[in-house]
C-alpha positions in Angstrom: -18.2 -3.9 11.3 -15.4 -1.2 10.5 -13.3 -2.7 8.1 -11.3 0.5 8.6 -11.2 2.9 11.5 -9.4 6.2 12.4 -6.9 5.7 9.6 -5.1 9.0 9.2 -2.0 9.4 6.4 -0.4 12.0 4.4 2.3 11.3 1.3 3.8 14.1 -0.4 4.9 14.3 -4.4 8.2 12.6 -4.9 7.8 10.4 -1.8 6.8 6.5 -1.2 4.3 5.7 1.7 4.4 2.0 2.1 1.4 0.9 4.1 1.6 -3.1 6.0 0.2 -5.7 7.3 -1.4 -9.1 7.7 -4.3 -10.1 4.9 -7.5 -8.6 6.4 -5.7 -5.8 8.3 -7.9 -2.9 6.1 -5.2 -2.0 3.8 -6.9 -2.4 0.6 -10.2 -1.7 1.7 -8.5 1.9 3.0 -7.2 2.5 -0.5 -10.1 1.9 -2.4 -12.0 3.6 -0.3 -9.7 6.6 -1.2 -11.2 6.6 -5.4 -14.5 5.1 -4.5 -14.0 1.2 -5.8 -15.7 0.1 -2.4 -19.0 -1.0 -3.8 -21.4 1.4 -1.6 -23.8 -0.4 -0.4 -23.4 -2.5 1.9 -20.4 -0.1 2.3 -20.3 3.0 3.7 -17.9 5.3 3.8 -18.1 7.7 7.1 -14.1 9.7 6.9 -14.2 13.4 7.1 -12.1 13.9 4.7 -9.7 12.5 1.8 -7.7 15.3 0.0 -5.9 15.4 -3.0 -4.2 18.7 -3.7 -7.2 20.2 -2.0 -9.4 18.5 -3.3 -12.0 16.1 -1.0 -12.5 13.2 -2.7 -15.1 12.3 0.0 -17.6 14.7 -1.5 -17.5 14.3 -5.0 -20.1 12.2 -7.1 -19.3 9.1 -9.0 -18.9 11.0 -12.3 -16.2 13.2 -11.1 -14.6 10.2 -9.2 -14.2 8.4 -12.3 -12.7 10.8 -14.0 -9.9 11.2 -11.4 -9.4 7.5 -11.5 -7.1 6.8 -14.1 -6.0 10.2 -14.8 -4.8 12.0 -11.2 -5.2 8.8 -9.3 -3.6 5.5 -10.8 -4.0 2.4 -9.7 -2.4 -1.1 -9.7 -4.2 -3.9 -8.6 -3.1 -7.3 -6.9 -4.0 -9.5 -9.4 -3.3 -8.2 -12.6 -4.7 -11.6 -14.6 -8.3 -10.6 -12.8 -7.8 -7.2 -13.3 -7.3 -7.1 -16.8 -10.0 -7.4 -19.6 -9.6 -11.3 -20.7 -11.2 -10.3 -24.2 -9.4 -6.9 -25.2 -5.5 -6.9 -26.4 -3.2 -5.4 -23.7 -2.4 -2.3 -26.2 -5.9 -1.5 -26.3 -6.7 -1.5 -22.6 -3.6 0.7 -22.2 -4.6 3.3 -25.0 -8.3 3.4 -23.4 -6.8 5.1 -20.4 -5.1 7.9 -22.9 -7.9 8.3 -25.2 -10.2 8.9 -21.8 -7.9 11.0 -19.6 -5.6 12.5 -21.9 -7.9 12.9 -25.0 -5.4 11.3 -27.3 -7.6 9.4 -30.2 -6.6 6.9 -33.0 -2.8 6.0 -33.8 -1.4 8.5 -31.3 -3.0 7.0 -28.5 -1.8 3.5 -29.7 1.9 4.8 -30.2 1.7 6.2 -26.6 0.6 2.7 -25.4 3.1 0.9 -26.7 5.8 3.5 -25.4 4.4 2.6 -21.8 5.3 -0.8 -22.0 8.6 0.5 -23.5 9.1 2.4 -20.5 8.2 -0.2 -17.9 11.2 -2.5 -19.4 8.8 -4.7 -22.1 11.8 -5.4 -25.0 8.8 -6.8 -27.4 6.3 -3.8 -26.6 4.8 -3.9 -29.7 4.6 -7.7 -29.4 2.9 -7.3 -25.9 0.8 -4.5 -27.3 -1.5 -7.0 -29.6 -1.5 -9.5 -27.0 -3.9 -10.5 -24.8 -3.5 -11.0 -20.7 -3.8 -15.0 -21.0 -0.9 -15.4 -23.0 1.8 -13.3 -21.0 3.5 -14.3 -17.8 2.8 -13.1 -14.5 5.5 -10.8 -14.5 4.8 -9.2 -18.3 1.2 -8.5 -17.2 2.0 -7.1 -13.8 4.2 -4.8 -16.0 1.5 -4.2 -18.4 -0.8 -3.1 -14.9 1.7 -0.6 -14.0 2.1 1.0 -17.4 -1.9 1.2 -17.7 -1.6 3.0 -14.1 0.7 5.2 -15.0 -0.6 6.1 -18.8 -2.8 8.8 -17.7 -0.1 10.7 -15.9 -1.1 10.4 -12.4 0.2 12.8 -9.6 -0.4 9.4 -7.4 0.2 5.9 -7.8 -1.8 3.3 -5.6 0.3 -0.3 -5.8 -1.9 -3.2 -4.7 0.9 -5.7 -4.0 2.1 -5.7 -7.1 5.1 -8.1 -6.4 2.8 -10.6 -4.8 3.3 -14.3 -6.3 6.1 -12.8 -8.5 9.6 -14.6 -8.3 12.1 -12.2 -6.1 14.3 -11.5 -9.2 11.0 -9.8 -11.1 10.1 -8.2 -7.7 13.4 -6.6 -7.7 13.2 -5.1 -10.8 9.1 -3.9 -10.3 10.6 -2.5 -7.3 13.4 -0.6 -9.5 11.1 0.3 -12.0 8.7 1.7 -9.8 10.9 3.7 -7.9 12.2 4.8 -11.3 9.5 6.3 -13.0 7.9 7.9 -9.4 11.2 10.1 -9.8 10.9 10.8 -13.5 7.5 11.5 -13.1 7.9 13.2 -9.4 4.7 11.5 -8.5 3.6 10.0 -5.1 3.5 6.6 -4.8 1.3 4.3 -2.3 2.7 0.4 -1.5 0.2 -1.9 -0.1 2.3 -4.9 0.9 2.5 -7.4 3.5 6.5 -8.0 2.7 8.6 -6.2 4.8 11.5 -7.4 2.7 10.4 -5.6 -0.3 9.3 -2.2 1.8 12.4 -1.8 3.2 14.2 -1.0 -0.2 11.2 0.7 -1.4 9.5 3.3 1.2 10.6 6.3 2.7 8.0 6.0 5.3 5.9 2.9 6.6 2.5 2.9 8.4 1.2 -0.5 10.4 -2.0 -1.8 10.4 -4.0 -4.1 12.2 -7.4 -4.8 12.5 -8.4 -1.6 10.7 -6.2 0.8 12.5 -3.4 1.9 12.0 -0.9 1.5 15.4 2.7 2.8 14.1 3.9 5.0 11.5 7.3 6.6 10.7 10.1 6.7 8.8 12.1 3.5 7.5 14.6 4.2 9.7 12.3 4.6 12.4 10.3 1.3 11.6 13.4 -0.7 11.4 15.4 0.6 13.3 13.7 1.3 16.5 10.2 -0.5 16.3 8.1 0.5 19.0 4.8 -1.2 18.9 4.9 -4.9 19.7 2.9 -5.9 16.7 5.3 -4.1 14.3 8.4 -6.2 16.3 6.3 -9.1 15.6 6.3 -8.4 12.3 10.0 -7.6 11.8 10.7 -10.6 14.0 8.9 -13.1 11.8 11.4 -12.3 8.8 13.7 -15.1 8.2 17.6 -13.4 8.7 19.3 -15.1 5.9 22.9 -13.7 6.8 23.3 -16.4 9.3 23.7 -20.0 9.4 22.5 -21.1 12.7 19.3 -23.0 12.6 16.4 -21.9 14.6 12.5 -21.6 14.6 10.7 -18.9 13.1 9.8 -16.4 15.2 5.8 -16.2 15.2 3.2 -14.1 16.8 0.8 -15.9 19.1 -2.7 -16.2 18.3 -5.0 -15.1 15.2 -6.3 -12.0 13.7 -9.3 -11.0 15.5 -13.0 -11.2 14.1 -13.6 -7.9 12.6 -17.2 -8.4 13.5 -16.3 -9.2 17.5 -13.5 -7.0 18.2 -12.4 -6.3 21.6 -13.3 -3.3 23.7 -10.1 -1.7 24.0 -7.2 -2.3 21.9 -7.2 -5.0 18.8 -3.7 -6.4 19.7 -4.4 -6.9 23.5 -4.9 -10.7 23.0 -1.9 -11.4 21.4 0.1 -9.0 23.2 3.3 -9.6 25.4 3.6 -6.3 26.9 -0.1 -5.0 27.3 -1.5 -3.8 30.7 -4.9 -3.8 32.7 -6.4 -0.8 30.8 -5.7 -2.2 27.5 -8.5 -3.9 27.4 -10.7 -1.2 28.0 -9.8 1.2 25.8 -8.8 2.4 22.2 -5.0 3.5 22.6 -4.5 6.6 20.7 -1.2 7.9 18.3 1.1 9.5 20.2 4.4 11.0 18.8 7.6 9.0 20.2 10.2 11.0 18.4 9.8 13.7 15.3 8.9 11.0 12.8 7.2 8.1 14.6 4.0 7.9 16.0 2.6 4.8 17.8 -1.2 3.6 19.3 0.2 1.8 21.9 0.0 3.1 25.8 2.5 0.4 27.4 5.1 1.4 24.7 4.5 4.8 24.7 4.7 4.9 28.3 8.0 3.1 28.5 9.8 4.9 25.7 9.2 7.8 27.5 10.3 6.6 30.6 13.2 5.6 29.4 14.1 8.6 27.8 13.7 10.8 30.5 16.4 8.2 32.9 18.8 8.6 29.8 18.6 12.5 30.3 18.9 12.2 33.9 
């Protein structure tokens, strides 16, 4: 099976790219494959290249990749309680990153670990540094996980659903924190999420994934102001609008995500799509540009947009 297939995206320094989609769409696998965190075997990475400032990550062996993970590329995992080592203090885990990747040892590494806890908004930084993961709240653990991801001063930070299971107030604090640190450090940020509300206030550009492929990408204004792919429209329509007092049923996308072991021969969204044509079930659509910053992989939608714009020009 192809967990991820034909994925192509880029992100620049100081920019935020969000990768969104339902659970099982391939978001996390795509990100973890970049840094060699997908178990191989059984997985096989057959991409052409994944380039970090001219360095092809897919051509590196495990030793070289381990030097890049934590230093040039930081990773914030989805569940900090399972990602953090339960038998080491928070301070020790952060200082290990500093010792390994910045070659700073002893007391100075410990001091920097405490400083990073301060930078991610933890008031009792020394107390948290001396604590074990199970002694902290979910929000505190997530902040500690972010501090660990940033402690190696990376060029790129990949955050895998870092606000999952947090209440909305803490979510907003984490988003503000990440944007502030992105600007302060000048790093690139890839944010993986299924929460379109969080993404709207965080990202510069958005890539929508479905069944292992990117089906639409563009700026936040493109995606939210003029969604083109029927799957993107379905995702946005399913978000409750709290600005209206009118009671109505939540919009849903019919059907369920396809079995990755038995994908349709053509477009994977074909069985759930409301605008599909006969050819959609026969061939996989290719990405087509519909504006200077907006791309979709949907033949009927792309044809409809081109036809509508042509009529408008006349």
